[in-house]
TORDO-393806 format. One record per residue (C-alpha): residue number from 0; residue in one letter; x, z, y. Coordinates in steps of 0.2 Angstrom, whole numbers, padded with zeros to 4 digits. Example, Ala and Ser with C-alpha at 12.3 -4.5 7.8 and 13.67 -1.06 7.14 Angstrom:
// residues 2
<0,'A',<0062,0039,-0022>>
<1,'S',<0068,0036,-0005>>
END
This chain:
// residues 573
<0,'M',<-0023,-0085,-0084>>
<1,'R',<-0031,-0067,-0084>>
<2,'I',<-0023,-0054,-0071>>
<3,'G',<-0023,-0036,-0072>>
<4,'L',<-0026,-0031,-0055>>
<5,'L',<-0020,-0012,-0052>>
<6,'T',<-0026,-0003,-0036>>
<7,'E',<-0026,0014,-0030>>
<8,'G',<-0038,0020,-0016>>
<9,'G',<-0043,0001,-0012>>
<10,'Y',<-0052,-0014,-0020>>
<11,'P',<-0065,-0016,-0026>>
<12,'Y',<-0072,-0001,-0015>>
<13,'V',<-0079,-0004,0002>>
<14,'S',<-0066,0007,0011>>
<15,'G',<-0047,0009,0007>>
<16,'D',<-0030,0002,0008>>
<17,'A',<-0027,-0017,0003>>
<18,'R',<-0045,-0020,0001>>
<19,'L',<-0045,-0035,0011>>
<20,'W',<-0030,-0045,0005>>
<21,'C',<-0035,-0041,-0014>>
<22,'D',<-0052,-0048,-0010>>
<23,'R',<-0045,-0063,-0002>>
<24,'L',<-0032,-0066,-0018>>
<25,'V',<-0047,-0065,-0030>>
<26,'H',<-0058,-0076,-0020>>
<27,'G',<-0044,-0088,-0017>>
<28,'L',<-0038,-0089,-0035>>
<29,'A',<-0055,-0093,-0043>>
<30,'Q',<-0047,-0104,-0058>>
<31,'H',<-0040,-0087,-0065>>
<32,'E',<-0049,-0072,-0071>>
<33,'F',<-0046,-0054,-0064>>
<34,'D',<-0048,-0037,-0073>>
<35,'V',<-0048,-0024,-0060>>
<36,'Y',<-0042,-0006,-0064>>
<37,'A',<-0045,0004,-0049>>
<38,'L',<-0040,0022,-0046>>
<39,'S',<-0051,0030,-0032>>
<40,'R',<-0045,0044,-0020>>
<41,'S',<-0060,0052,-0014>>
<42,'E',<-0080,0055,-0020>>
<43,'H',<-0084,0048,-0003>>
<44,'Q',<-0076,0031,-0007>>
<45,'E',<-0084,0031,-0025>>
<46,'D',<-0101,0035,-0014>>
<47,'E',<-0098,0020,-0004>>
<48,'G',<-0098,0009,-0018>>
<49,'W',<-0090,-0009,-0021>>
<50,'I',<-0089,-0024,-0010>>
<51,'P',<-0097,-0040,-0017>>
<52,'L',<-0087,-0047,-0031>>
<53,'P',<-0084,-0066,-0036>>
<54,'P',<-0089,-0073,-0054>>
<55,'N',<-0071,-0072,-0059>>
<56,'V',<-0069,-0054,-0059>>
<57,'R',<-0072,-0051,-0077>>
<58,'R',<-0074,-0032,-0077>>
<59,'V',<-0070,-0016,-0068>>
<60,'R',<-0063,0000,-0074>>
<61,'T',<-0061,0015,-0063>>
<62,'A',<-0053,0033,-0063>>
<63,'P',<-0053,0046,-0051>>
<64,'L',<-0037,0053,-0043>>
<65,'W',<-0047,0066,-0032>>
<66,'M',<-0052,0076,-0047>>
<67,'A',<-0047,0080,-0065>>
<68,'E',<-0060,0083,-0078>>
<69,'D',<-0053,0096,-0092>>
<70,'D',<-0050,0085,-0107>>
<71,'E',<-0052,0100,-0119>>
<72,'V',<-0036,0095,-0127>>
<73,'V',<-0026,0110,-0134>>
<74,'F',<-0008,0107,-0140>>
<75,'G',<-0001,0113,-0155>>
<76,'R',<0015,0121,-0156>>
<77,'R',<0024,0103,-0159>>
<78,'A',<0014,0095,-0145>>
<79,'R',<0020,0110,-0132>>
<80,'R',<0037,0107,-0138>>
<81,'R',<0037,0089,-0134>>
<82,'F',<0028,0092,-0117>>
<83,'T',<0040,0105,-0112>>
<84,'E',<0055,0095,-0116>>
<85,'C',<0049,0079,-0108>>
<86,'F',<0042,0087,-0092>>
<87,'G',<0057,0099,-0091>>
<88,'E',<0069,0083,-0092>>
<89,'L',<0057,0074,-0078>>
<90,'A',<0059,0091,-0067>>
<91,'A',<0077,0092,-0069>>
<92,'V',<0081,0074,-0065>>
<93,'L',<0070,0077,-0049>>
<94,'C',<0082,0093,-0045>>
<95,'G',<0096,0083,-0048>>
<96,'V',<0101,0093,-0062>>
<97,'P',<0115,0083,-0072>>
<98,'E',<0117,0082,-0091>>
<99,'G',<0129,0096,-0097>>
<100,'A',<0127,0104,-0079>>
<101,'S',<0143,0111,-0072>>
<102,'G',<0136,0124,-0060>>
<103,'A',<0140,0115,-0045>>
<104,'V',<0128,0113,-0032>>
<105,'R',<0125,0095,-0027>>
<106,'S',<0118,0088,-0011>>
<107,'L',<0105,0075,-0009>>
<108,'S',<0115,0063,-0001>>
<109,'E',<0127,0062,-0016>>
<110,'E',<0126,0045,-0025>>
<111,'V',<0114,0046,-0041>>
<112,'P',<0122,0041,-0058>>
<113,'A',<0114,0026,-0066>>
<114,'S',<0110,0037,-0081>>
<115,'E',<0098,0047,-0071>>
<116,'A',<0087,0032,-0070>>
<117,'D',<0087,0032,-0089>>
<118,'R',<0082,0051,-0091>>
<119,'F',<0067,0048,-0078>>
<120,'A',<0061,0033,-0089>>
<121,'N',<0063,0043,-0106>>
<122,'A',<0054,0058,-0099>>
<123,'L',<0041,0047,-0091>>
<124,'Y',<0037,0037,-0106>>
<125,'G',<0038,0053,-0118>>
<126,'L',<0024,0061,-0108>>
<127,'A',<0013,0045,-0109>>
<128,'E',<0016,0043,-0128>>
<129,'L',<0011,0063,-0129>>
<130,'A',<-0004,0058,-0120>>
<131,'R',<-0007,0044,-0131>>
<132,'D',<-0005,0054,-0147>>
<133,'E',<-0014,0070,-0141>>
<134,'G',<-0028,0064,-0130>>
<135,'G',<-0023,0068,-0113>>
<136,'L',<-0010,0079,-0102>>
<137,'A',<-0021,0086,-0089>>
<138,'G',<-0023,0102,-0097>>
<139,'A',<-0003,0104,-0100>>
<140,'L',<0000,0097,-0082>>
<141,'R',<-0010,0111,-0074>>
<142,'S',<-0004,0125,-0085>>
<143,'E',<0007,0139,-0080>>
<144,'A',<0019,0133,-0093>>
<145,'A',<0021,0117,-0082>>
<146,'V',<0025,0129,-0066>>
<147,'R',<0038,0139,-0076>>
<148,'T',<0046,0123,-0084>>
<149,'L',<0047,0117,-0065>>
<150,'E',<0055,0133,-0059>>
<151,'R',<0068,0133,-0073>>
<152,'A',<0074,0115,-0067>>
<153,'C',<0075,0122,-0050>>
<154,'R',<0085,0137,-0054>>
<155,'A',<0096,0127,-0067>>
<156,'P',<0116,0125,-0063>>
<157,'G',<0119,0110,-0053>>
<158,'A',<0101,0109,-0045>>
<159,'H',<0102,0102,-0027>>
<160,'R',<0101,0116,-0014>>
<161,'A',<0083,0112,-0008>>
<162,'A',<0076,0113,-0025>>
<163,'R',<0087,0129,-0029>>
<164,'E',<0078,0137,-0012>>
<165,'A',<0060,0133,-0019>>
<166,'R',<0048,0148,-0018>>
<167,'V',<0032,0151,-0029>>
<168,'P',<0021,0142,-0015>>
<169,'D',<0033,0126,-0016>>
<170,'L',<0033,0126,-0034>>
<171,'L',<0014,0127,-0035>>
<172,'A',<0013,0113,-0022>>
<173,'V',<0025,0101,-0031>>
<174,'A',<0017,0105,-0049>>
<175,'A',<0000,0101,-0042>>
<176,'H',<0006,0084,-0033>>
<177,'L',<0014,0078,-0050>>
<178,'E',<-0002,0082,-0060>>
<179,'R',<-0012,0071,-0048>>
<180,'A',<0001,0057,-0048>>
<181,'L',<0003,0058,-0068>>
<182,'R',<-0016,0056,-0071>>
<183,'P',<-0015,0038,-0076>>
<184,'L',<-0004,0043,-0091>>
<185,'S',<-0019,0050,-0098>>
<186,'L',<-0031,0036,-0095>>
<187,'D',<-0037,0025,-0111>>
<188,'W',<-0034,0009,-0102>>
<189,'Y',<-0019,0003,-0112>>
<190,'E',<-0027,-0002,-0129>>
<191,'D',<-0026,-0021,-0135>>
<192,'D',<-0044,-0023,-0127>>
<193,'G',<-0039,-0017,-0111>>
<194,'L',<-0023,-0020,-0101>>
<195,'G',<-0015,-0026,-0117>>
<196,'A',<-0026,-0041,-0117>>
<197,'V',<-0020,-0048,-0100>>
<198,'D',<-0008,-0060,-0097>>
<199,'L',<0000,-0051,-0081>>
<200,'C',<-0002,-0034,-0072>>
<201,'H',<-0002,-0036,-0053>>
<202,'A',<0000,-0018,-0046>>
<203,'A',<-0007,-0020,-0027>>
<204,'S',<0005,-0005,-0021>>
<205,'G',<0018,0007,-0026>>
<206,'G',<0016,0024,-0031>>
<207,'T',<0004,0030,-0043>>
<208,'A',<-0005,0012,-0044>>
<209,'V',<0011,0006,-0053>>
<210,'L',<0008,0019,-0068>>
<211,'P',<-0003,0009,-0077>>
<212,'G',<0007,-0007,-0077>>
<213,'L',<0022,0003,-0082>>
<214,'L',<0013,0009,-0097>>
<215,'A',<0005,-0007,-0101>>
<216,'R',<0023,-0015,-0101>>
<217,'H',<0030,-0001,-0112>>
<218,'F',<0016,0000,-0126>>
<219,'T',<0011,-0019,-0126>>
<220,'G',<0025,-0029,-0117>>
<221,'V',<0013,-0036,-0103>>
<222,'P',<0024,-0042,-0088>>
<223,'L',<0023,-0033,-0073>>
<224,'M',<0023,-0038,-0054>>
<225,'V',<0022,-0026,-0039>>
<226,'T',<0017,-0030,-0021>>
<227,'E',<0021,-0017,-0007>>
<228,'Y',<0016,-0019,0012>>
<229,'G',<0025,-0002,0014>>
<230,'V',<0035,0008,0004>>
<231,'R',<0028,0025,-0004>>
<232,'L',<0046,0034,-0001>>
<233,'R',<0046,0028,0018>>
<234,'T',<0027,0033,0020>>
<235,'H',<0031,0051,0011>>
<236,'Y',<0046,0054,0026>>
<237,'L',<0034,0048,0039>>
<238,'T',<0019,0060,0035>>
<239,'T',<0027,0076,0028>>
<240,'P',<0039,0081,0042>>
<241,'D',<0031,0099,0042>>
<242,'A',<0032,0102,0023>>
<243,'P',<0045,0114,0017>>
<244,'P',<0061,0107,0013>>
<245,'A',<0059,0110,-0006>>
<246,'V',<0043,0101,-0007>>
<247,'R',<0048,0088,0004>>
<248,'S',<0064,0084,-0007>>
<249,'L',<0056,0085,-0024>>
<250,'L',<0042,0074,-0020>>
<251,'A',<0054,0061,-0011>>
<252,'A',<0063,0062,-0027>>
<253,'F',<0048,0058,-0038>>
<254,'Q',<0043,0043,-0027>>
<255,'G',<0061,0036,-0027>>
<256,'R',<0063,0037,-0045>>
<257,'L',<0045,0029,-0048>>
<258,'A',<0050,0016,-0037>>
<259,'A',<0066,0012,-0045>>
<260,'E',<0058,0012,-0061>>
<261,'A',<0045,0000,-0056>>
<262,'Y',<0057,-0011,-0048>>
<263,'G',<0069,-0012,-0063>>
<264,'R',<0055,-0015,-0076>>
<265,'A',<0045,-0028,-0064>>
<266,'E',<0048,-0047,-0065>>
<267,'V',<0046,-0049,-0048>>
<268,'V',<0044,-0039,-0031>>
<269,'T',<0035,-0044,-0018>>
<270,'A',<0036,-0037,0000>>
<271,'G',<0025,-0040,0016>>
<272,'N',<0039,-0042,0027>>
<273,'T',<0058,-0040,0028>>
<274,'H',<0057,-0023,0035>>
<275,'T',<0049,-0017,0018>>
<276,'R',<0061,-0029,0008>>
<277,'R',<0075,-0018,0016>>
<278,'W',<0067,-0001,0009>>
<279,'Q',<0064,-0009,-0007>>
<280,'E',<0083,-0014,-0010>>
<281,'R',<0087,0004,-0003>>
<282,'C',<0076,0011,-0017>>
<283,'G',<0085,0001,-0031>>
<284,'A',<0076,-0016,-0031>>
<285,'D',<0086,-0032,-0038>>
<286,'R',<0087,-0045,-0024>>
<287,'Q',<0086,-0058,-0038>>
<288,'K',<0068,-0050,-0040>>
<289,'L',<0063,-0049,-0023>>
<290,'R',<0051,-0061,-0015>>
<291,'T',<0043,-0060,0004>>
<292,'V',<0025,-0065,0005>>
<293,'Y',<0017,-0062,0023>>
<294,'P',<-0001,-0054,0022>>
<295,'G',<-0014,-0067,0022>>
<296,'M',<-0025,-0067,0037>>
<297,'D',<-0042,-0077,0041>>
<298,'A',<-0038,-0087,0055>>
<299,'R',<-0056,-0094,0058>>
<300,'P',<-0063,-0080,0068>>
<301,'F',<-0049,-0083,0081>>
<302,'A',<-0050,-0102,0081>>
<303,'E',<-0061,-0104,0096>>
<304,'V',<-0051,-0091,0107>>
<305,'G',<-0034,-0098,0102>>
<306,'E',<-0039,-0117,0106>>
<307,'S',<-0046,-0111,0123>>
<308,'P',<-0033,-0099,0129>>
<309,'D',<-0037,-0101,0148>>
<310,'C',<-0053,-0091,0147>>
<311,'A',<-0042,-0074,0149>>
<312,'G',<-0042,-0063,0163>>
<313,'P',<-0026,-0067,0173>>
<314,'D',<-0024,-0048,0179>>
<315,'T',<-0029,-0039,0163>>
<316,'L',<-0018,-0031,0150>>
<317,'V',<-0026,-0027,0133>>
<318,'W',<-0021,-0016,0118>>
<319,'V',<-0032,-0017,0102>>
<320,'G',<-0029,-0005,0087>>
<321,'R',<-0034,0011,0078>>
<322,'V',<-0032,0025,0091>>
<323,'E',<-0019,0038,0084>>
<324,'P',<-0003,0046,0089>>
<325,'A',<0008,0033,0080>>
<326,'K',<0002,0020,0093>>
<327,'D',<0010,0029,0108>>
<328,'L',<-0004,0027,0121>>
<329,'V',<0003,0039,0132>>
<330,'S',<0018,0028,0136>>
<331,'L',<0006,0013,0138>>
<332,'L',<-0003,0023,0152>>
<333,'H',<0014,0029,0160>>
<334,'A',<0020,0010,0159>>
<335,'F',<0003,0005,0167>>
<336,'A',<0006,0017,0181>>
<337,'E',<0022,0006,0184>>
<338,'V',<0012,-0010,0182>>
<339,'R',<0000,-0005,0197>>
<340,'K',<0014,-0001,0208>>
<341,'R',<0019,-0020,0207>>
<342,'Q',<0001,-0028,0203>>
<343,'P',<-0012,-0018,0210>>
<344,'K',<-0026,-0028,0204>>
<345,'T',<-0020,-0026,0186>>
<346,'R',<-0032,-0018,0174>>
<347,'L',<-0030,-0011,0157>>
<348,'R',<-0042,-0012,0141>>
<349,'I',<-0039,0000,0127>>
<350,'V',<-0049,-0007,0113>>
<351,'G',<-0052,0004,0096>>
<352,'A',<-0059,0018,0087>>
<353,'P',<-0051,0034,0084>>
<354,'A',<-0042,0036,0065>>
<355,'G',<-0050,0051,0059>>
<356,'P',<-0050,0069,0068>>
<357,'E',<-0033,0068,0074>>
<358,'G',<-0036,0050,0081>>
<359,'A',<-0052,0058,0090>>
<360,'A',<-0041,0072,0098>>
<361,'Y',<-0027,0060,0104>>
<362,'L',<-0041,0048,0111>>
<363,'G',<-0047,0063,0122>>
<364,'H',<-0031,0068,0127>>
<365,'C',<-0028,0048,0132>>
<366,'R',<-0044,0048,0142>>
<367,'T',<-0039,0063,0151>>
<368,'L',<-0022,0057,0156>>
<369,'A',<-0030,0041,0162>>
<370,'A',<-0042,0050,0174>>
<371,'Q',<-0025,0060,0180>>
<372,'L',<-0015,0043,0182>>
<373,'F',<-0028,0034,0189>>
<374,'P',<-0041,0042,0199>>
<375,'D',<-0057,0033,0202>>
<376,'E',<-0054,0020,0216>>
<377,'A',<-0069,0015,0228>>
<378,'A',<-0071,0001,0240>>
<379,'G',<-0079,0012,0253>>
<380,'P',<-0085,0030,0255>>
<381,'H',<-0102,0025,0250>>
<382,'A',<-0098,0015,0234>>
<383,'A',<-0095,0023,0217>>
<384,'G',<-0077,0024,0210>>
<385,'D',<-0068,0015,0195>>
<386,'N',<-0056,0017,0184>>
<387,'P',<-0043,0003,0181>>
<388,'V',<-0042,0010,0162>>
<389,'S',<-0056,0007,0151>>
<390,'F',<-0058,0014,0134>>
<391,'E',<-0070,0002,0122>>
<392,'E',<-0073,-0001,0103>>
<393,'I',<-0076,-0018,0096>>
<394,'G',<-0094,-0022,0091>>
<395,'G',<-0102,-0017,0108>>
<396,'P',<-0111,-0029,0120>>
<397,'D',<-0095,-0035,0129>>
<398,'L',<-0084,-0036,0115>>
<399,'P',<-0094,-0040,0099>>
<400,'V',<-0079,-0047,0089>>
<401,'A',<-0060,-0043,0089>>
<402,'A',<-0056,-0062,0096>>
<403,'D',<-0067,-0056,0111>>
<404,'A',<-0055,-0042,0114>>
<405,'Y',<-0039,-0052,0114>>
<406,'A',<-0047,-0067,0124>>
<407,'S',<-0052,-0053,0138>>
<408,'G',<-0033,-0050,0143>>
<409,'A',<-0019,-0061,0150>>
<410,'V',<-0006,-0051,0140>>
<411,'T',<-0009,-0041,0123>>
<412,'V',<0002,-0025,0123>>
<413,'L',<0008,-0016,0107>>
<414,'S',<0016,0002,0110>>
<415,'S',<0018,0009,0093>>
<416,'V',<0032,0020,0088>>
<417,'V',<0029,0019,0070>>
<418,'E',<0022,0001,0063>>
<419,'G',<0022,-0008,0046>>
<420,'F',<0017,-0025,0046>>
<421,'P',<0008,-0027,0065>>
<422,'V',<-0010,-0034,0060>>
<423,'G',<-0016,-0034,0078>>
<424,'L',<0000,-0042,0085>>
<425,'A',<-0003,-0056,0071>>
<426,'E',<-0022,-0058,0076>>
<427,'A',<-0016,-0059,0095>>
<428,'M',<-0004,-0073,0090>>
<429,'L',<-0018,-0083,0081>>
<430,'C',<-0028,-0082,0097>>
<431,'G',<-0013,-0090,0108>>
<432,'S',<-0011,-0073,0117>>
<433,'A',<0005,-0069,0126>>
<434,'T',<0012,-0053,0119>>
<435,'V',<0024,-0038,0124>>
<436,'S',<0028,-0026,0108>>
<437,'T',<0039,-0012,0104>>
<438,'D',<0054,-0015,0092>>
<439,'V',<0047,-0006,0077>>
<440,'G',<0044,-0010,0059>>
<441,'A',<0041,-0029,0057>>
<442,'V',<0037,-0033,0075>>
<443,'V',<0053,-0044,0078>>
<444,'E',<0050,-0053,0062>>
<445,'V',<0031,-0056,0065>>
<446,'I',<0035,-0061,0083>>
<447,'G',<0051,-0073,0080>>
<448,'G',<0055,-0076,0099>>
<449,'T',<0037,-0079,0103>>
<450,'G',<0034,-0064,0114>>
<451,'L',<0043,-0050,0123>>
<452,'V',<0051,-0036,0114>>
<453,'V',<0056,-0018,0121>>
<454,'P',<0062,-0002,0113>>
<455,'P',<0049,0010,0108>>
<456,'R',<0046,0026,0120>>
<457,'N',<0052,0017,0136>>
<458,'P',<0038,0015,0148>>
<459,'R',<0049,0007,0161>>
<460,'A',<0054,-0007,0149>>
<461,'L',<0036,-0009,0144>>
<462,'A',<0032,-0010,0162>>
<463,'E',<0045,-0023,0167>>
<464,'A',<0040,-0034,0153>>
<465,'C',<0021,-0034,0156>>
<466,'V',<0025,-0038,0175>>
<467,'A',<0037,-0052,0171>>
<468,'L',<0021,-0061,0161>>
<469,'L',<0008,-0056,0174>>
<470,'R',<0018,-0065,0188>>
<471,'D',<0022,-0081,0177>>
<472,'P',<0006,-0089,0169>>
<473,'E',<0015,-0104,0162>>
<474,'R',<0028,-0093,0154>>
<475,'R',<0011,-0084,0146>>
<476,'A',<0006,-0101,0141>>
<477,'R',<0021,-0107,0133>>
<478,'L',<0024,-0090,0123>>
<479,'G',<0005,-0090,0118>>
<480,'A',<0005,-0108,0111>>
<481,'A',<0021,-0104,0101>>
<482,'A',<0015,-0088,0094>>
<483,'R',<-0001,-0098,0087>>
<484,'A',<0009,-0110,0080>>
<485,'R',<0019,-0098,0071>>
<486,'A',<0005,-0088,0066>>
<487,'L',<-0004,-0102,0058>>
<488,'E',<0012,-0107,0049>>
<489,'L',<0015,-0090,0041>>
<490,'F',<0002,-0078,0041>>
<491,'T',<-0015,-0088,0035>>
<492,'V',<-0024,-0083,0019>>
<493,'E',<-0020,-0101,0013>>
<494,'Q',<-0001,-0098,0011>>
<495,'N',<-0003,-0081,0004>>
<496,'I',<-0014,-0086,-0010>>
<497,'E',<-0003,-0102,-0013>>
<498,'A',<0013,-0089,-0014>>
<499,'F',<0005,-0077,-0026>>
<500,'H',<-0001,-0092,-0038>>
<501,'G',<0016,-0099,-0039>>
<502,'I',<0024,-0082,-0043>>
<503,'Y',<0010,-0079,-0057>>
<504,'L',<0014,-0096,-0065>>
<505,'E',<0033,-0091,-0063>>
<506,'I',<0031,-0075,-0072>>
<507,'V',<0019,-0080,-0086>>
<508,'S',<0030,-0096,-0090>>
<509,'R',<0045,-0083,-0092>>
<510,'A',<0035,-0072,-0102>>
<511,'P',<0035,-0072,-0122>>
<512,'V',<0018,-0076,-0129>>
<513,'R',<0010,-0060,-0135>>
<514,'R',<-0005,-0068,-0142>>
<515,'V',<-0005,-0075,-0159>>
<516,'V',<-0018,-0088,-0166>>
<517,'L',<-0022,-0085,-0183>>
<518,'D',<-0031,-0097,-0194>>
<519,'G',<-0046,-0094,-0207>>
<520,'A',<-0031,-0088,-0220>>
<521,'G',<-0025,-0075,-0208>>
<522,'E',<-0009,-0085,-0206>>
<523,'P',<-0002,-0088,-0188>>
<524,'L',<-0003,-0104,-0179>>
<525,'P',<0013,-0109,-0170>>
<526,'F',<0013,-0119,-0152>>
<527,'S',<-0006,-0114,-0153>>
<528,'V',<-0007,-0105,-0135>>
<529,'P',<0003,-0110,-0120>>
<530,'A',<0010,-0095,-0111>>
<531,'E',<-0001,-0099,-0095>>
<532,'A',<-0017,-0102,-0105>>
<533,'H',<-0032,-0091,-0107>>
<534,'V',<-0049,-0097,-0115>>
<535,'P',<-0063,-0087,-0109>>
<536,'V',<-0075,-0089,-0123>>
<537,'R',<-0080,-0081,-0137>>
<538,'W',<-0072,-0087,-0154>>
<539,'S',<-0084,-0091,-0168>>
<540,'A',<-0081,-0085,-0186>>
<541,'A',<-0076,-0102,-0191>>
<542,'S',<-0063,-0104,-0176>>
<543,'P',<-0045,-0097,-0176>>
<544,'R',<-0046,-0079,-0170>>
<545,'L',<-0033,-0070,-0158>>
<546,'A',<-0023,-0055,-0163>>
<547,'A',<-0012,-0045,-0150>>
<548,'R',<0004,-0038,-0155>>
<549,'G',<0009,-0021,-0153>>
<550,'G',<-0002,-0009,-0143>>
<551,'P',<-0005,0010,-0144>>
<552,'G',<-0015,0018,-0158>>
<553,'C',<-0031,0027,-0156>>
<554,'A',<-0028,0043,-0147>>
<555,'A',<-0030,0059,-0158>>
<556,'G',<-0041,0067,-0146>>
<557,'R',<-0053,0063,-0132>>
<558,'P',<-0045,0056,-0118>>
<559,'V',<-0048,0058,-0100>>
<560,'R',<-0063,0051,-0094>>
<561,'A',<-0063,0034,-0086>>
<562,'T',<-0077,0022,-0084>>
<563,'T',<-0081,0009,-0098>>
<564,'P',<-0078,-0007,-0096>>
<565,'V',<-0094,-0015,-0087>>
<566,'P',<-0097,-0034,-0082>>
<567,'A',<-0094,-0035,-0063>>
<568,'P',<-0110,-0036,-0052>>
<569,'E',<-0113,-0052,-0042>>
<570,'G',<-0117,-0041,-0028>>
<571,'A',<-0112,-0023,-0021>>
<572,'R',<-0114,-0009,-0033>>
END
């Protein structure tokens, strides 16, 4: 089988989202071929290069989302009219302008008519066909005409309140975001020798990464599969709390409409956990298409610790993760102050590196708070003081690998206020560690009764749970053993790969045969290619040849630059 793997800001780059699970998936399904179509997010990411790619990655094509070169396409009058109609309809849907607007101002909370999904799809694919025919949309999407079209939609009768209150800076911000998000429409990936030649498109995330799969399905009928470990609409709500209301609502409308379109066109939609699955249903996904596939984690680095859990310090709490405000280490420190009142010998190890500039500032704040809450303690007047809270990073002499961090504590603590799939919690379970966690994201689903769960932002409840486990070593041992057994059953690489392999076969077995084998006279040979078969060889002149049905014609102009197909290197680029 030949899979087109669609990524945004991740695989095959050294850094980025979904890099690890994509790499494990490609290595684990060595019997299948993969064509990787990657959208990069920054120049730094491209400069870092690729991770080593296995032989079954046939080729890699990339395109940048962080820049847009001038495609030198100048629209004629007819093309400008087509663009205005399609982009205007897209903007009208985002603004909530109904067909035959009555002039009533609607609220965003009102139920969206089903016809709006069709309007969004027609506008989206109309823009894609225009990009195919004219050679690109970059100039048109960045033009003043696009901003004016968006403004007319915001001022139209029937637009929702937030859109009608949009000011010029808001319109410019929304237009810039749409231009960036719609850049895949202008790529030259959808020919018969590109995505049109794969058996299945697998989008490794929602959002912009889905667009190439939607266009491949639209132009050539390639079936689409979408995998999400976090829904983009939820991420948008969490990451833009300070954005102007107009920008926030219009971009949320775009993410919601795009997600609904992807869910509607996809053959199967997978979620990394039930929490994400509920968000997918909220965004319009059909329950019949949904599958839950937990992330696959490599259990081998944690095997030694998991099989010898008694080496943990009996009076130590450990926290492991990326240091950032969402992890709520402030509540953890206040909870630890309560723990010390009841268990004076307890120590807290905070293990992790800061996540960006915001994380570095937050780490500094936490260090200051720890110094205030726990003044250095000394055994005598001539001894050096020691703080019961330590801040460390993995890779040092004391903690060379992550497993050593989990092994150093009797109880692993997770104090987050926002969490998707808690990878650190699953790693602690693989190590056989007893855990205390806050009830956020997919935590309860992951724990499944093998650890203690408390409300978020509640230091007293967090402290009581930690003290209960510190005082009961037998209970810690039982919970740790149960947690390790659950993690080995549900969260390993093997179960993840097996699940995706089964879904691939299910989709392709239902998909129509798009390749037609022709004999020497040019006549089709029926029943010559099973739906799930792909023979990775070059056909000789005397052999039957393959012809793909459908597919876009050649663009009239020069498309936006994307890298040419190249064989995947054996090592890093």
